[in-house]
Each structure stands twice: as C-alpha cells, then as structure tokens.
C-alpha positions as CSV (number, residue, x, y, z in Angstrom):
1,M,107.5,162.6,-4.6
2,R,105.5,162.6,-1.2
3,L,104.9,165.5,1.0
4,P,106.1,165.2,4.5
5,V,103.3,164.7,7.2
6,T,104.0,168.2,8.6
7,R,103.5,169.9,5.1
8,I,100.3,168.0,4.6
9,A,99.0,169.1,7.9
10,A,99.9,172.7,7.2
11,L,98.2,172.7,3.9
12,I,95.1,171.2,5.5
13,I,95.0,173.8,8.2
14,G,95.5,176.5,5.7
15,I,92.5,175.3,3.7
16,L,90.2,174.9,6.7
17,C,91.2,178.2,8.2
18,A,91.0,180.3,4.9
19,P,89.0,183.5,5.2
20,A,86.4,184.6,2.7
21,V,87.8,185.7,-0.7
22,G,88.4,189.4,-1.0
23,A,89.6,190.0,2.5
24,G,92.5,192.2,1.5
25,P,93.9,194.2,-1.2
26,N,95.5,193.1,-4.5
27,I,99.3,192.9,-3.9
28,I,101.9,193.8,-6.4
29,F,105.5,193.4,-5.4
30,I,108.0,194.7,-8.2
31,M,111.7,194.0,-7.5
32,A,114.4,195.3,-9.7
33,D,117.8,193.5,-10.1
34,D,120.9,195.3,-9.0
35,L,119.2,198.7,-8.9
36,G,121.2,201.0,-6.8
37,Y,119.9,203.1,-3.9
38,A,120.4,206.3,-5.9
39,D,119.4,205.0,-9.4
40,L,115.9,206.6,-9.1
41,G,115.0,210.3,-9.4
42,C,113.1,210.2,-6.1
43,Y,116.2,208.8,-4.4
44,G,118.6,211.6,-5.8
45,Q,119.4,210.4,-9.4
46,Q,120.0,213.4,-11.7
47,R,120.4,212.0,-15.1
48,I,118.4,208.9,-15.6
49,R,114.7,209.5,-16.2
50,T,112.3,207.6,-13.9
51,P,109.1,209.7,-13.9
52,H,106.7,206.7,-13.2
53,V,108.5,205.4,-10.3
54,D,108.9,209.0,-9.0
55,R,105.2,209.5,-9.2
56,L,104.7,206.2,-7.4
57,A,106.7,207.8,-4.6
58,E,104.7,211.1,-4.8
59,Q,101.4,209.0,-4.4
60,G,102.7,206.8,-1.8
61,T,105.4,206.6,0.9
62,R,109.1,206.4,0.2
63,F,111.3,204.6,2.7
64,T,114.9,205.6,3.3
65,Q,115.9,202.8,5.5
66,F,114.7,199.6,3.9
67,Y,117.1,196.7,3.6
68,A,117.4,193.8,1.1
69,G,117.5,190.3,2.5
70,S,121.1,189.9,1.2
71,S,123.7,191.5,-0.9
72,V,123.2,188.9,-3.7
73,C,120.1,187.7,-5.6
74,A,119.3,184.2,-4.5
75,P,119.3,184.5,-0.7
76,S,117.9,187.9,-1.0
77,R,114.8,186.2,-2.7
78,C,114.7,183.4,-0.1
79,V,114.5,186.0,2.6
80,L,111.7,187.8,0.9
81,M,109.6,184.6,0.2
82,T,110.0,183.1,3.6
83,G,110.2,185.9,6.2
84,L,113.5,184.4,7.6
85,H,116.7,186.4,7.6
86,N,119.9,185.1,6.1
87,G,121.0,183.4,9.4
88,H,118.0,181.2,9.4
89,G,117.0,180.9,5.8
90,R,117.0,177.9,3.5
91,V,119.2,179.6,0.8
92,R,121.9,181.7,2.1
93,D,124.2,182.2,-0.9
94,N,124.2,182.0,-4.6
95,L,126.3,178.9,-4.3
96,P,126.6,176.0,-4.0
97,H,123.9,174.9,-6.5
98,G,121.4,172.4,-5.4
99,V,120.4,174.4,-2.3
100,F,116.6,175.1,-3.1
101,L,113.5,175.8,-1.2
102,Q,111.9,172.6,0.4
103,P,108.4,171.3,1.1
104,D,108.6,172.5,4.7
105,D,109.5,176.0,3.7
106,L,106.5,178.4,4.0
107,T,106.4,181.2,1.4
108,V,104.4,184.4,1.2
109,A,102.5,182.9,-1.7
110,E,101.5,179.9,0.3
111,V,100.3,182.2,3.0
112,L,98.3,184.4,0.7
113,K,96.7,181.3,-0.9
114,R,95.0,180.8,2.6
115,A,93.1,184.1,1.9
116,G,91.9,183.1,-1.5
117,Y,94.6,184.9,-3.4
118,Q,95.5,183.9,-6.9
119,T,99.3,184.0,-7.1
120,A,101.9,184.6,-9.8
121,A,105.7,184.9,-10.1
122,V,107.1,186.4,-13.1
123,G,110.8,187.1,-14.0
124,K,113.7,185.7,-11.9
125,W,113.0,183.0,-9.4
126,S,116.4,181.6,-8.2
127,L,115.0,179.3,-5.5
128,G,114.7,175.9,-7.3
129,N,115.8,174.4,-10.5
130,P,113.7,172.1,-12.7
131,G,112.7,169.0,-10.9
132,S,113.3,170.3,-7.4
133,W,110.8,171.2,-4.7
134,G,112.0,174.8,-5.1
135,V,110.2,175.6,-8.3
136,A,107.7,178.4,-7.9
137,N,104.6,176.1,-8.7
138,F,105.6,173.9,-5.7
139,Q,106.0,177.0,-3.4
140,G,102.5,178.5,-3.6
141,F,102.5,180.1,-7.0
142,D,99.5,179.2,-9.3
143,Y,101.4,180.7,-12.3
144,F,105.2,181.1,-13.0
145,Y,106.8,182.6,-16.2
146,G,110.5,183.4,-16.2
147,H,113.9,182.1,-15.3
148,L,114.2,179.4,-12.7
149,N,118.0,179.6,-12.4
150,Q,119.7,183.0,-11.8
151,D,122.5,182.2,-14.0
152,Q,120.1,181.9,-17.0
153,A,118.8,185.3,-16.0
154,H,122.0,187.0,-17.1
155,F,120.7,186.6,-20.7
156,Y,118.2,189.0,-22.1
157,Y,117.7,187.1,-25.4
158,P,117.8,183.4,-24.4
159,D,116.6,180.4,-26.2
160,Y,113.9,179.7,-23.8
161,L,112.0,180.5,-20.6
162,W,109.9,178.5,-18.3
163,E,106.1,178.7,-18.2
164,N,105.0,176.8,-15.0
165,E,106.8,173.4,-15.5
166,K,107.2,173.7,-19.2
167,I,109.8,175.2,-21.4
168,V,108.7,177.9,-23.8
169,L,111.1,178.2,-26.9
170,L,111.9,181.9,-27.9
171,T,112.1,181.2,-31.6
172,G,112.7,185.0,-32.2
173,N,116.1,184.6,-30.5
174,R,117.2,181.9,-32.8
175,A,119.8,181.9,-35.7
176,G,121.5,185.0,-34.3
177,K,118.2,186.9,-34.1
178,K,117.4,189.1,-31.1
179,G,113.7,189.4,-31.3
180,E,112.3,188.6,-27.9
181,Y,113.7,190.6,-25.0
182,T,112.9,189.0,-21.7
183,H,112.0,192.2,-19.8
184,D,109.4,193.0,-22.4
185,L,108.0,189.4,-22.1
186,F,107.8,189.6,-18.3
187,T,105.8,192.9,-18.4
188,D,103.4,191.4,-20.9
189,K,102.8,188.4,-18.8
190,A,102.3,190.4,-15.7
191,L,99.7,192.8,-17.5
192,T,97.9,189.6,-18.7
193,F,97.9,188.2,-15.2
194,I,96.5,191.3,-13.6
195,E,93.8,191.6,-16.3
196,R,92.7,188.0,-16.0
197,N,92.4,188.3,-12.1
198,R,91.0,191.7,-11.8
199,Q,87.8,190.4,-10.2
200,R,89.5,188.5,-7.5
201,P,92.2,189.3,-5.0
202,F,95.8,188.5,-6.5
203,F,99.4,188.6,-5.6
204,L,101.9,189.3,-8.3
205,Y,105.5,188.9,-7.6
206,L,107.2,190.7,-10.6
207,A,110.9,190.1,-10.2
208,Y,112.5,191.9,-13.1
209,T,116.0,191.1,-14.4
210,I,117.0,194.7,-15.3
211,P,119.2,196.7,-14.8
212,H,121.5,193.7,-13.9
213,W,124.4,194.1,-16.2
214,S,125.7,191.3,-18.3
215,D,128.7,191.5,-20.5
216,Y,127.8,189.3,-23.4
217,P,129.9,189.2,-25.5
218,K,132.4,189.7,-22.8
219,D,133.7,193.2,-22.5
220,S,131.8,194.6,-25.4
221,P,130.3,198.0,-24.8
222,D,127.8,197.2,-27.7
223,A,126.5,194.1,-25.9
224,Q,122.7,193.7,-26.8
225,I,121.5,194.2,-23.1
226,V,118.6,196.5,-24.2
227,P,116.7,196.7,-27.5
228,S,117.5,200.5,-27.7
229,D,119.5,203.1,-26.0
230,A,116.6,205.6,-26.3
231,P,116.0,208.1,-24.8
232,Y,119.7,208.7,-24.4
233,S,120.9,208.0,-27.9
234,D,122.1,211.5,-28.4
235,R,123.9,211.9,-25.1
236,D,127.6,212.4,-25.0
237,W,127.9,209.3,-22.7
238,P,129.8,206.0,-23.3
239,Q,127.7,203.5,-24.9
240,V,127.7,201.1,-21.9
241,E,126.2,203.9,-19.7
242,K,123.6,204.9,-22.4
243,N,122.6,201.1,-22.3
244,F,122.4,201.1,-18.5
245,A,120.3,204.4,-18.4
246,A,118.1,202.9,-21.0
247,M,117.5,199.8,-19.0
248,V,116.5,201.7,-16.0
249,T,114.1,204.0,-17.9
250,R,112.5,201.0,-19.7
251,L,111.9,199.6,-16.3
252,D,110.3,202.8,-15.2
253,G,108.0,203.0,-18.3
254,D,106.7,199.4,-17.6
255,V,106.0,200.4,-13.9
256,G,103.9,203.1,-15.7
257,R,102.1,200.6,-17.8
258,I,101.2,198.5,-14.8
259,M,99.8,201.6,-12.9
260,A,97.7,202.7,-16.0
261,L,96.2,199.2,-16.3
262,L,95.3,199.2,-12.6
263,K,93.4,202.5,-13.2
264,K,91.8,201.3,-16.4
265,L,90.4,198.1,-14.7
266,G,89.1,200.2,-11.8
267,I,91.2,198.3,-9.2
268,D,93.8,201.0,-8.6
269,E,92.4,201.9,-5.1
270,N,92.2,198.2,-4.0
271,T,95.8,197.4,-5.1
272,I,98.9,198.0,-2.8
273,V,102.1,198.3,-4.9
274,F,105.7,197.8,-3.6
275,F,108.7,198.6,-5.6
276,T,112.3,197.8,-4.4
277,S,115.6,196.2,-5.5
278,D,117.1,192.8,-4.5
279,N,120.5,194.3,-3.5
280,G,122.9,197.1,-4.3
281,P,124.6,197.9,-7.6
282,D,127.2,195.7,-9.1
283,T,130.8,196.5,-9.9
284,A,131.6,193.2,-11.6
285,S,131.0,194.5,-15.0
286,I,132.2,197.1,-17.5
287,H,129.3,199.3,-16.5
288,D,130.7,201.9,-14.0
289,I,128.4,202.6,-11.1
290,E,130.2,205.9,-10.4
291,Y,129.0,207.3,-13.7
292,F,125.5,207.8,-12.3
293,D,126.5,207.6,-8.7
294,S,124.4,204.7,-8.2
295,N,124.8,204.1,-4.6
296,G,124.7,207.8,-3.8
297,P,125.9,208.5,-0.2
298,L,126.3,204.8,0.7
299,R,129.5,202.8,1.0
300,G,129.7,199.3,-0.6
301,V,128.1,197.5,-3.4
302,K,126.6,194.1,-4.3
303,R,128.4,191.3,-2.5
304,T,129.4,193.5,0.4
305,L,127.5,194.0,3.6
306,Y,128.1,197.8,3.9
307,E,124.9,200.0,3.4
308,G,125.4,200.1,-0.4
309,G,125.2,196.4,-0.7
310,V,121.9,196.0,1.3
311,R,120.2,199.3,1.7
312,V,117.8,199.6,-1.2
313,P,114.9,201.8,-2.4
314,M,111.4,200.9,-1.2
315,I,108.2,202.7,-2.4
316,V,104.7,201.6,-1.2
317,R,101.5,203.0,-2.8
318,W,97.9,202.3,-1.9
319,P,95.5,205.2,-2.6
320,G,93.6,206.3,0.4
321,K,95.4,203.9,2.8
322,V,99.2,204.5,2.5
323,P,99.9,208.2,3.1
324,A,100.8,210.0,-0.1
325,G,103.9,212.2,-0.5
326,R,105.4,210.8,2.7
327,T,109.0,209.9,3.4
328,S,109.6,207.5,6.2
329,D,112.9,206.5,8.1
330,Q,111.2,203.3,9.6
331,V,113.9,200.7,9.6
332,W,112.7,197.5,8.2
333,A,113.8,194.7,5.7
334,A,112.8,192.2,3.2
335,W,112.0,189.5,5.8
336,D,109.2,191.9,7.0
337,V,107.2,191.5,3.6
338,L,105.6,188.0,4.4
339,P,104.1,189.0,7.7
340,T,103.1,192.4,6.3
341,A,101.4,190.8,3.4
342,A,99.7,188.3,5.9
343,E,98.1,191.2,7.8
344,L,97.1,193.0,4.8
345,A,95.3,190.0,3.8
346,G,93.5,189.6,7.1
347,L,95.5,186.6,8.2
348,P,97.3,186.0,11.4
349,V,101.1,186.5,11.1
350,P,102.9,183.2,10.9
351,K,105.0,182.4,14.0
352,A,108.7,181.2,14.1
353,I,109.8,183.8,11.4
354,D,112.1,186.8,11.8
355,G,109.9,189.3,10.1
356,I,107.5,191.8,11.8
357,S,104.4,193.1,10.1
358,M,104.9,196.7,9.1
359,T,101.3,197.2,8.2
360,P,100.9,199.9,10.7
361,T,103.9,201.9,9.4
362,L,102.5,201.4,5.8
363,L,99.1,202.9,6.9
364,G,100.7,205.8,8.6
365,K,100.0,204.6,12.2
366,P,102.4,204.0,15.1
367,Q,104.7,201.0,14.6
368,R,105.0,199.4,18.1
369,A,106.6,196.2,17.0
370,Q,110.3,197.0,16.2
371,H,113.5,194.9,15.5
372,D,115.9,194.5,18.1
373,Y,118.6,194.1,15.3
374,L,118.9,193.3,11.4
375,Y,121.3,190.6,10.5
376,W,123.1,189.6,7.1
377,D,125.8,187.1,6.2
378,Y,127.4,186.2,2.8
379,G,130.3,184.2,1.4
380,H,129.5,180.7,2.9
381,V,131.4,179.0,0.0
382,R,134.1,181.5,-0.6
383,D,137.2,182.5,1.4
384,A,135.6,185.7,2.7
385,Y,132.8,185.0,4.9
386,M,131.1,188.2,6.0
387,Q,128.6,189.1,8.7
388,A,126.9,192.3,9.6
389,V,124.3,193.5,12.1
390,R,122.4,196.7,12.6
391,F,121.0,197.6,16.0
392,G,119.6,201.1,16.7
393,D,121.9,203.4,14.8
394,W,124.9,201.1,15.1
395,K,126.2,199.0,12.2
396,A,128.8,196.3,12.7
397,V,130.5,194.5,9.9
398,R,133.0,191.8,10.0
399,N,134.5,191.2,6.5
400,H,136.2,187.8,7.4
401,T,136.1,185.4,10.1
402,D,139.6,186.1,11.3
403,Q,139.1,190.0,11.1
404,P,138.0,192.3,13.8
405,I,134.5,193.8,13.8
406,E,134.2,197.3,12.3
407,L,131.7,199.6,13.9
408,Y,129.8,202.7,12.5
409,E,127.2,205.1,13.7
410,L,124.8,205.5,10.9
411,A,123.1,208.5,12.3
412,T,126.2,210.6,11.8
413,D,128.1,208.4,9.4
414,L,125.8,207.1,6.7
415,G,128.7,206.5,4.4
416,E,130.5,204.2,7.0
417,Q,133.7,206.1,6.8
418,N,134.7,206.2,10.4
419,N,135.3,203.0,12.1
420,V,134.7,203.7,15.8
421,A,135.3,200.1,17.2
422,A,138.2,201.1,19.1
423,R,136.2,203.9,21.1
424,H,133.2,201.6,21.8
425,P,134.4,198.2,22.9
426,D,131.1,197.7,24.8
427,V,129.2,198.2,21.6
428,V,131.6,195.9,19.6
429,A,131.0,193.2,22.4
430,Q,127.2,193.6,21.9
431,A,127.5,193.3,18.1
432,E,129.6,190.2,18.6
433,R,126.7,188.7,20.8
434,L,124.1,189.4,18.3
435,I,126.1,188.1,15.4
436,R,126.6,184.8,17.3
437,A,122.9,184.7,18.3
438,A,121.5,185.5,14.8
439,R,122.9,182.6,12.9
440,T,121.7,179.1,13.2
441,S,123.7,176.3,11.2
442,S,122.0,174.1,8.7
443,D,123.0,171.0,6.8
444,D,123.9,173.2,3.8
445,Y,125.5,176.0,5.9
446,P,127.3,174.4,8.8
447,D,129.0,176.5,11.6
448,R,132.0,178.4,10.4
C-alpha cells in the first residue's frame, strides 16, 4: 500500500522538525476498561481495595471532572489517540466493523515520535483489524502487544494475541486449559518495555481489558474471568461480585508493580503517569454495578451519555511537577490528552484538533485555555442515536433524534435528576446550536 502524498509530507516534516531526544518526561497512560467513576477508593469506593491507585492519587492530582471520549470502547480510544472529539473522529461507534484509523489520521504516538520517544501500545487497541491501516504499528507505535479487535478482548483466556503484526499462540489456553491470563501478560509486556527503554524517553499506552465483564459461559457466575477471587474469597458476596472485585484489585496491584519498577530503575521522577477508564460501568452482564455502587452519585452507565457513561476517574502523578494530594475540578476530556502530551514533550500543539493542552493545569498553574463546550454522540448504526453537550455547568442530552433535549445543571444536580429544559428555553436553544455545530458528517457517518 502507498502512503498519500499528504501523509508522506507530514512524516518528512515530523522528522526534520524533531527536537533532541530527552526533551520531555516518560509518559505512561494506563486505561482501565469499564471501570466506574466510584470503583476506586480515592473516588469513594468502600469495599474494593485499591491501595496503589489511591496512593497514586495521594502523590499526584485527582480530577473530578474528566470525561472519556465516548461511552463505548472503540470511539473512546479513537478520541484519545487523535485529539478529535466524537463529532469529528474517524471511529465514532463500535459498529460497523471496517471503520478504522487511516494514514491521514494523526495519533499521539506519531506526535511523540517527533520528539524521539519510543512508543508502545499494550492491551486493547480496537482501531484497526489485521491488514488495515488502523493497526497500531501503522499509527506511530514501535511495539504492540494485545487484542486488535475489541470483540476478541472479551476473552481473558484466548487462543492467541497479536505481537506487532504476528499472531502469538497462547498454548497454555489450549485443550480446555486456562494457563495464560491476558491481563497478566499485558503487565509483563509493559514492565519489559519500561525496563528496555529506561535510558531514553518513552510513551507507554497500557490499555487494560479489566474489569470489563464477560459472561463466558453465558450467565455463569463461575465464569473464569479472573484466575482467583482473592482477596475476597471469604466474603459473603455473590461469586460474580467476588470475581469483579478481584479484577479491580488485580488491576490495582499491577499499577503498584509499575510504580515500583519506575522507582527501582531511577526514572520515577522523570515519568508522568495517567490513570483513567475508557467509559462508565456496564450493565449488560450478570455483574450488578449497584452492588459496589460503581457509578457513585452519577446517573447513567456505558452506552448512555449521562454523566455515568462518560465521566470517569483521572489521576495524574509526576513527582515534583504535578501537585501532590490535590483534587482538581478542572473540566477536560480525552481529546485533550494528545495536545497535553505534545506540550509535555516540548512540541508545538498540532492544529485542527479539538483538544486543548492541559499541561498548565497538570503543573498547578493557571489554565487560560478552556473549552467552550464538550460533545459526545453514540448509536450511529442503531435506532437510538444520542447526542450530548456540556457547556459551563449545563449538560444537555438528546436520547433520540425525535426526542426533545433534556437539560441539567450539574453544579446543583450532579445526578441529572431534574430536567429543567422547560424553564430555560434559551439555554436549550444554545445547546441545540452547539450540537449542530459540533458534528461533521463523514463517509462512514453521514448526516442523521
């Protein structure tokens, strides 16, 4: 396949304009899958143990108003990678299959390559199947290990994973055996990448697949979704919930392993770590999100555009740079990660994206650039096409093209319980204008 002329030009410019290696910190971006806003102790969780992520928050800044790119996995990852919100991005839904990143899409990995970063994506990719331009190795990543397709990521003991462009057979999962748990493999690969690149700047995108619930075999509470239900084996909880809690705590423990390695290698103070989730908790399984109050005070879940579907945890730690023990109510979103990473690396922020660099906020400085609004949509290939916009403390949600806009004032109604649209027709009209302006049609997502 031949690269378009514009793509070749962009790559040449990137090489010629690359600053010296070592201009910025190492960047580790850890993203959980379907982790709810309140599944972590530092966000109010009472029963699931997350001491390592809680320590991350104590040593860094915890954000209370950070938003995922979408309420489902593939578009959420597209937004994160490209700095374009869901009204402009290439991949705007989990379906239809065949919509993948293309050569003219610019990713955060490609940006960081210009600053001499070694780049790796480990875990769940979702933005390109084998043979397409969307695979991670064609989108700026020097190394990839994990699931290319999000549907395969539902399995924790699969027959194979991808390493770069080759299939790696997991023989420990053959003949009915369950000997190779994908989450553990992802952690091992992440640790290896960090160790091998400790003497040069690196970007690690670690997209874990837990605690995404998967009912295999269907409706079985004993589904092998985690190797052990420890440390909750003796709890008087349904087996399903022991398994879910064990997944979250396993994730937490591996965050601890990563942090310990950074300190051991002496690169802790030159590494900025982000921790977040791709969207809100999922109700489409036998796991009950109410059991642990996974979305806390928020209304809505995965596949909805209420706060519970898109507002997610975000913790950022960088010793001596990001203020420790701080809680911030700065409003920002996944499409801000690309420009933020660019500025951290000493690069100019790419133009023609929706994101804003939040580096001043991360460093505890005044954040002059702010969003006029945040936008999401979902359901392009389903009957229920949804759109939502947040501007100031107003949140407008339209759950179907033929339904009226609902309006909520988040400052006084975080749970979105009181639809005040009838009392504020002027604000509803403003929301309607923003929704219309935010979305651009594409060949894959024509006008509704």
